[in-house]
Residue, then its C-alpha position, 0 to 999 in steps of 0.5 A: x900582678x893583679x888579682x884579676x890579671x892573676x887569676x885570669x892567667x893562662x897556662x902553656x900548652x907545653x908545659x901540661x904535655x911536658x907534665x903529663x910525659x909520663x903517663x904510658x900512651x896505650x888508647x886507641x880509638x877502640x879503647x876510648x869508644x869502649x870508654x864512651x859506650x861505658x860511660x853512656x849506656x847503663x841502666x838507662x837504655x833498659x828504662x828511659x825508652x819506655x817510660x819517656x814513651x809512655x808518658x811524653x813522646x809514644x812510638x816518636x820516642x825515636x825522634x826524641x833520641x834523634x834530637x837529643x843526639x843532634x843537640x849532644x853532638x854540637x857540643x861532641x865536636x866541640x870536645x873533639x876539636x878541643x882534645x885534639x888541640x889539647x892532647x892533655x889530662x883533665x879534660x874541660x879543667x885542662x882546657x880552661x886553663x889553657x884557653x880562658x885562664x886558671x880561675x875558670x878552669x878551676x871552677x869547671x874542674x870544681x863542677x866535673x868532680x862533683x859530676x864524676x863522683x858523684x856519678x859513680x856514687x849513684x851508679x854504685x848503690x844501683x849496682x848492689x841492688x842488682x846484685x843482691x837480686x841476683x845474689x836472692x836467686x842462689x838464696x844468699x841475702x846480705x844482711x839489712x844492716x849491711x844493704x843500705x846508707x846510714x839510716x839506723x832508724x830504719x836499720x840500714x848502716x852502710x852499703x857494703x856491696x856498692x863499697x865493695x864494687x867501688x874498691x875493686x874497680x879502684x884496684x882494677x884500675x891500679x893496675x895499669x890502663x892497659x889490664x883495665x881497659x882490656x875488661x873494660x872492652x869485654x864488658x862493653x861486649x857483655x853489655x852490647x851483646x845483652x841488647x843485640x839478644x833483647x833486639x832479636x828477640x824482641x823483633x819476632x814480636x814487633x806488631x806495626x799496630x802498636x806504633x800507632x798512634x806515632x805521636x800521640x802526644x804532639x810534636x810538644x811531647x817529642x820536644x819533652x821528651x828530647x829534653x829528658x833523653x838528653x841526659x842519656x847521652x851525657x858521659x861521653x865528655x869523660x873521654x876527653x879525660x884520658x887524652x894524655x894517654x892516647x897514641x895519635x891524638x888528634x885523630x883518635x881523640x874525635x874518633x872516639x868521642x863523636x864514635x861514641x855518640x854515634x854507636x849509642x845514638x844507634x842503639x837507643x834508637x833501636x831499642x825504642x823501636x823494638x821496645x814500642x813496636x812489642x807493647x803498646x807505648x801505654x802499658x810502658x810506665x814502668x820500672x823496668x819497660x824492657x823486662x816487662x815487655x819480655x814478660x808479657x811475650x812469654x820470654x822471661x829467660x831473656x829478661x833474666x840475661x837483661x839483669x846481667x845487661x845492667x850490671x855489665x852496663x853499671x860496671x863500664x859506667x864506674x870503670x870510666x868515671x873513676x878512671x876520668x875522676x883520678x885523671x882530673x884531681x891528677x891534674x888539679x893536684x900538678x897545677x898545685x890547685x890541691x895537694x902536689x901530692x895528688x899530681x905525682x904519676x906512679x913510675x911502675x904502673x904509670x898511673x895516678x895511685x894517689x889521686x886514685x885513692x882519694x876519689x876511692x875514699x870518697x866515692x866509697x863513702x858517699x855510695x856507701x854511707x848516703x842516700x843520694x836520690x835528691x843529688x843526682x840532678x847535680x850531675x847534670x849540672x855539672x855537664x852542662x856548664x863543661x858542656x858549654x865553657x868547652x863549646x865556648x872555648x873553640x872560638x878564642x882556640x881558633x884564634x891561638x896562634x901558639x896551639x897548632x892544630x894542623x891535621x887535627x879535627x875542626x868543627x864545620x860551620x864555625x862559628x855556628x856550630x859552637x854558638x849553637x852549643x853554647x845556646x843549646x846549652x843555657x837552654x838545658x841549664x835554664x830547664x833544671x830546678x831552683x832547688x838544683x841551683x841552689x845546692x850547686x851554688x853552695x858546691x860553687x861558693x865551696x870551690x871558691x873558698x878552697x880556690x881563694x884560701x889554698x889553691x891561688x897560694x899554692x898553683x904552680x902558674x902563680x909561682x912559675 
């Protein structure tokens, strides 16, 4: 077989389904929506509406969020169709293997590894900062040496709290999907309750005059705002990684993905409306605009509770991302492109404990020892590449006679919406900086070396 034929060989859906049967199907649409909200709604909901309104959109930040949601919805519907038709673990990686061939699947998986693990590592350091501030309120101080990345010159050696929270979440997930998802649902409810509390308290201090002028920077400012808040929606794609563990995936996968986007959009818009109504947009360019607005109206007790919401928000995001990371690594190990032991599922807990262990070690070391300030843009590039190929994948999927999606979700206005989604992803990718592209290019070069020196030789597709 020629090299080009070999690397573009496609995996059969039936074989993936057979390999994934050891997973326990326990997840419902409510679990998926909780996972999605857990991934999408983080501390950004307490920051982005204020800072973007102050610098770019003004009170029209509401329109910016709606525009970004419309853009995201095109990709979300494409994910919903592929997840409905391909109820398998691994998200865009596995979709790529079935639709485009192994080489495309590998690079999509490699992009998602970067997205998931780097996102969790970055959030673990943010969670540590909030938790340390919470401890200081009780007079407990974590030693400086244990409170930052490895930087002996500044007296820090590793971030103890960041490492411990990752280890705790991994331990939680290792207990099984039912237990971890039950706790995740509780934390998502805490997060939503904190947001609702802000909305209820804040609406009593809304002054309609603060919404004038509504569009101070013109429509251009609204468009710039939309491109910035677009990244606040990234994360709903992790829902698709759990497809092999979902009851009735044809119905529940689309409900989980699209339901996540609808609920998150409503929450972002409501926070934006109340926040810009409480305080003039010109005053919101601060690090914590929601807490700042509450302090201005002498509601300091609510501002304190917002910190609890931020902790809950980051916690659920890490639960969802670590869960999805382990399923992604499992899928790549299942196919032999990474060591096969990563593709094993524990018979007792029905979880991929080996891939979970590897994911935990990498994330804990990255978040605990490395400064991630300059790397977070790489999360966006990995997500957008996955969005683009998933959207493109709907086109050949409709032509496949061997894949039955009868009764499942189908993207409306086919093929126009998938093509629009592809073009929007290309546009968003073009907005990323040159340095981001250079760094990601190095990452993909490393991926190519691993694939052509190890993956192609050990691929199960090559052996079967």
